[in-house]
Structures are given as structure tokens and as C-alpha cells.
N, C-alpha and C positions, 0 to 999 in steps of 0.2 A: 484675603489673600492680595487683591489688587490695592487696597488701601495702604498696605505696608510698602508697596513699591512707588518710589519717588516719582518715577516717569508718568504714573497714572494721572497725577495732577496736571501734568503738561498736556496729556491727550485731552483731558476734560476742558481745560482752558482753550486750548486750539479750537475744539469742536463747538465750544459755547460761543466763541468770538466771530463764528461764521455769520453770514448775512441773514440767516433765517429768523422767521418768527419763533415764539417760544415753543410751540408744538414742533416744528420743524428742528429747532435747536435740539430737543429732546431726542428725536429720532436720529438726528445726526450724530449726536453724541453717543447714542447707544451703538449705532454702526461703526464708528471710530473705535470703541472701547472693544468691541468683538473682535475687529481687525487687529487691534494692537494686542489683545490677549493671545490671539492666534500666533502672532509673530514672536511675541516675548516669551510665552510659556509652552505653546504647542502642546505636545503630549508629554507631561510629566513623567509619566511611567517610563517612555522611551528614553527621555533625557536622564533619568536615574540609571536605567539599565546601561546606557552608553558610557556615562561617567564612571560607573563601577567597573566596567570593563577597561577603562583607561586607567583606573587605580589598580587593577590587577596587573595590568602591564608594567606599570611604573614599580610596583612591588618586585617583579621579576628582574628588574634592571639592576645593575650595580649601583650602590648608593654613592652618588656624586652630589655635589652642591646644587646642581641643576635639578636633579630627579628629586632630591629632598624638598626643593622649593616647589617644585610641580606637584608632588604628592600633598604638601600642605595645602596649596591652592585647590587641588581636587577634592581633598577632605571638606573643605570650607564650601565649595560648590555642592557637594552631595548633601550637606547639612542643611543648606539654603533650600535646595530641591525638596528634601523630606520635609522641612517645616512647610513649604508651600503645599505639598500634597496633603499633609495633615491638616492644614487649614482648610484646603478644599473639601475634604471628607467630612470635617466638622461642620461646615456650612451646609453640605448636602444633607447631613444627618438631621439638622435642625429644620431644614425645609420639608423633609419627609415626615418628620414628627408633627410639624404645623398642617400639612396637608391631610395626614391620616389621623391625627389626634391619638389621644390616649385610649386604648382598646379597652381599659379596664372602667372607664368613666360610667358606661352603662350599668356596671356591677355595683358601683358605689352610690349612684344615683338612681334609685328606683322610681 
């Protein structure tokens, strides 16, 4: 999710160019990325819900050039948020699989 965001590279560069030693740079980079992620993404579920509510409002308005443009931008924003959420859950499913392993392994390897 973060890798696809262009601002992520800047956060890493800024954190890495701090005056810390290697281990300190890693800790500082971690701290900065967590802060940046909270500011940038916050709660994806909440953002998706709010954006959908805005889209419903735009759909109820009379179609003008401005509302059509706003609707198009809102749809694009919802698509971006949904892709980010999908990426988040895909990453979490892999982590869970790696932590728990394949439960059938003991069956096949007696």
C-alpha cells in the first residue's frame, strides 16, 4: 500500500537523512512512517464511508457541470480508497498465513 504512494519515498529519505546512526535511523524511519501513515490514510473504512455519503449527496443534486465534475472526482477517490483497502487486507492475509502456516501440512507430512 505504502510503496504505491509517491510521498512514501520522501518520508523515508527525510527520516534516513537524519543525524542518527544506522540503528537510530531505522527506528526514526519506522516512527516517521507510522506517523505519516496515520495522517495520510487514517481509517480507510471511515474514509470510504464518508466518501460514499458524499457521492450519495452528489447523486441527489441537480446535474450541473460542477456536480458532474465533483462526482467524477469522488468516484476516482472511492476507487483509490478501495484499492488501498484491498491491498491492506491482501498484505494482512499473507502475514496471517505466514504466522499460522498451512494447517494441512501435518496431514501430508506424517
